[in-house]
C-alpha positions in Angstrom: -34.8 -4.1 6.0 -36.8 -6.5 4.3 -37.4 -4.2 1.5 -33.6 -3.7 1.2 -33.0 -7.5 1.3 -35.6 -7.9 -1.5 -33.9 -5.0 -3.6 -30.5 -6.7 -3.2 -31.8 -10.0 -4.5 -33.2 -8.3 -7.5 -29.7 -6.8 -8.1 -28.2 -10.2 -7.9 -27.0 -10.5 -4.2 -27.9 -12.9 -1.6 -29.0 -10.2 0.7 -28.4 -6.6 1.7 -25.5 -7.6 3.8 -23.9 -9.4 0.7 -24.5 -6.3 -1.3 -22.7 -4.1 1.2 -19.7 -6.4 1.7 -19.1 -6.3 -2.2 -18.2 -2.6 -1.9 -15.1 -3.8 0.1 -14.1 -6.7 -1.9 -10.8 -5.9 -4.1 -8.8 -8.3 -5.8 -5.9 -6.0 -5.8 -6.0 -5.5 -2.1 -2.7 -7.0 -1.2 -0.8 -5.2 -4.0 -2.4 -2.0 -3.0 -1.3 -2.4 0.7 2.2 -3.1 -0.4 2.1 0.0 -2.9 0.9 2.1 0.0 3.6 0.8 2.4 6.2 1.4 -0.1 4.9 5.0 -0.6 4.8 5.8 3.0 8.2 3.9 3.9 10.4 7.1 3.4 8.1 9.1 5.7 8.2 6.2 8.3 12.0 6.0 8.2 12.4 9.8 8.7 10.0 9.8 11.6 11.8 6.7 13.0 15.1 8.3 12.8 13.8 11.6 14.3 12.4 9.8 17.3 15.4 7.6 17.7 17.5 10.8 17.8 15.4 12.4 20.4 15.3 9.2 22.6 19.1 9.0 22.3 19.4 12.6 23.5 17.2 11.8 26.5 18.3 8.3 27.5 21.8 7.9 25.8 23.6 5.2 24.1 22.9 2.7 26.9 19.3 2.4 25.9 19.1 3.6 22.3 21.2 2.5 19.4 21.6 5.6 17.2 22.2 3.6 14.1 18.8 1.9 14.4 20.4 -1.5 14.2 18.2 -3.1 16.8 17.9 -6.8 16.3 14.6 -6.9 18.1 12.9 -4.4 15.8 11.4 -6.0 12.6 8.9 -4.4 10.0 8.1 -7.4 7.9 
């Protein structure tokens, strides 16, 4: 570990842990997550509708709102 720390310092990092963490730093992280969410949203909505239909068939309209207008359910 001592040798890895020395090599990291030579490469401009404060220590080996700093070097490892740099691989995960991304200034575009938030926009990447939003883009990924928007890409996956159609699949999510289809799966949600499928499950809502199956739950409706099992438990009925007293428990499941088939339109998906559940005021307790929020994504963002």
